[in-house]
N, C-alpha and C positions, 0 to 999 in steps of 0.2 A: 465552559468553553476554554478557560485558562488551563484546565487540566488535560486538554486534548494535546498531549505531547507524543511525539514519535518515540515509542519505547522499544528498547532492544534487550532488556534484561528481564527475563521471566522466570517464575517458578515453574516447575514441570508438572505440578499437580493438575489433574484434568479439569476442564470447564464443563459444568452440567449442561446437558442437552437443552434444557429449558432456557438457559441463559443465551446459548447460541441461537436458539430459535427466535428469541426476541430481537436479537441483532439482525437476523435475516428478515424478520417481519418488517423492520424499518425500511428495507428496500422497497417494499410494496407501496410506500407512501412517498418515495423519493421522486422529485421532478424528472421528467425526461421529455426530450423534444418529440412532439407529435404523439406523446404517450407510447413511445417505441419500446421502452424498457429494454435497452440493448445489452444490459449487463448479463454476463454468463459467469457463474462461479464454479470453481473446481476445488474440491477439498483434497488437498495434497496430504494424504494420510499414510500411504504405504512407506515402509523404510526405503524401498528402492526409488520411489518417486522423490522422496525427500533428499536422498543422497544425490540424485541427479540435479536437483535444484541447488543444493549446496555446492556442487562442482561447478555449475554455471556461475554462481555468485563468485566463487574463488577466482575463476578465470577472469571475469569482468573486473573484479577488485584489483587483481594484479595489473591489468591493463590501465586501470584508473590511477593506481599508485605511480606507474611509470610516467604519468603526465605531470608529476610534481617533482621538485627537487629541494635540496637543502632542508631548512627548518619545516617548511610546509610538508615535505614528504615524510619527515620523521613524525610530525603531528598526525598526518593522515594514517600512517602505519599503526599508530597507537589507538585509533578510534575503533569502537565497536559499532559496526555499520549494519549489522543484521542480527536478528534474534532467531535465525533459522536453526541454530544449534540446540535451543531449549524450548522454544514456544510449542505448547501442546497442540495448538490449532494453527494451521497454515492454509490460507485460501488464495488461490490465484484468480484474479478478477479480470475478465476479458470484455472487450466490446465486440459484439457481433456486427461487423460493418455491413453485412448483407441481410440484416433482419428485415422481413417484410412488414412487421408490426409498425404501425404509425404511418404506413403508406408514403413515407418520405416527407411528410409535413414538417416544414422548418429545416429540413436537412438537405433539400435540393440545392439551396443557395449556399448553405454552410454545412457540408457533410461532417465537419469536425464536431458538430453539436452532439453527435452520438457519443463520442469519447467524453465530451464535457458532461453529458448526462451521467455517464458511468462514474466520473470523478465526483459529481454531486452525490450520487448514491453512496459511494464509499465514505464521503465525509459524514453523511447522515448516519450511516452505520457506525462510524467511528465515535460519534457523540453518544450514540446509544450504548456502545460498548463501555465507554467511560462512565456513563450513568449506572451501568451494572457493576462497576468496579474493575472492569477488565482494562488491561493495557493493550495498545495496538501499535505495531510498527509497520511502516510502508517501505519495503525493500525495493530500491530503484537501481541498484548496481547489478543489473542483469542484462543479458542479451535477450530481448523479447522474442525473437524468432526461435532461439534455442529453447526457451521455456515452452513455447507453443509446441515445438516438435518433440521435446522431451516428455510432454504430457499427451502427445498424439491427438492433437485437436485440429479442427478445420482451419484451412488457410485463411478464411475470412475473419477469424477471431484474432483480435489484436490485444496484446497484454496492456492493461492499464495499471494494475497494482498487484504486487505480491504482498499479502498481509500476514503478519504474525500476530496471533492473539494469545493472551494468557493473563494470569494474575501477575501483576508487577512484582518483581523481586523486592523493590523498595518503593513504598508509596511516595517518598520524597522525590523520586525520579521526575514526577510531574511538575515540581515547583519551578524549574527553569530548564530551558532546552539544553540538552547535554552538549551540543556543539557550541553553544554560547559559554557554558560553564567551563569547557576545556579550551576555550580561546580560538576555536576555528573561525567563528564569525560572530558578529554582534547585531542585534536588531536595530534597524533604522527607525527613525521616527516616522509616523504616518505621513505619507505624501500629502501635499496640499491638494485639496479638491479644486480642480480648475473649473472656471465658469466661462462659457463662451456666449 
């Protein structure tokens, strides 16, 4: 679990289909509200689709950079925030907010549980990927609507994660979060468990 780091530096050599299949199989056992399994995965494989996703990232990244100034802006500009340029596998993971599976159990009072279920499934797959020796990076500097439209997907699908997978460029990348190593932020101690 300590090696589950957000990686952005990948080798370009391909990932065997059997390894990817084991990652995908881990979704079958992920928890989901009402057994709804609302995750929908899109393999972003074509050069055109990948270019569209990189363009969406660049636009969102420029907007994010504009929100910083001074030293923080300089630090932000030097961060590698996406592995989209080299990752051999790229999956866009969506939540189907209109899924009939599960019949709304547990989601009538908390509809956000569908998205939480997708996040749990992503985390489970991430741990599986690390056990296989793969690195994974979660790209969040994206316009979710632009990603959905760029991939020509239903309006009821909401982007939860854009994942880059591949063999890590350097196995030591997992030793410490890069954002901590470069001084962007530091881990806080675990919060006190409150009792009521």
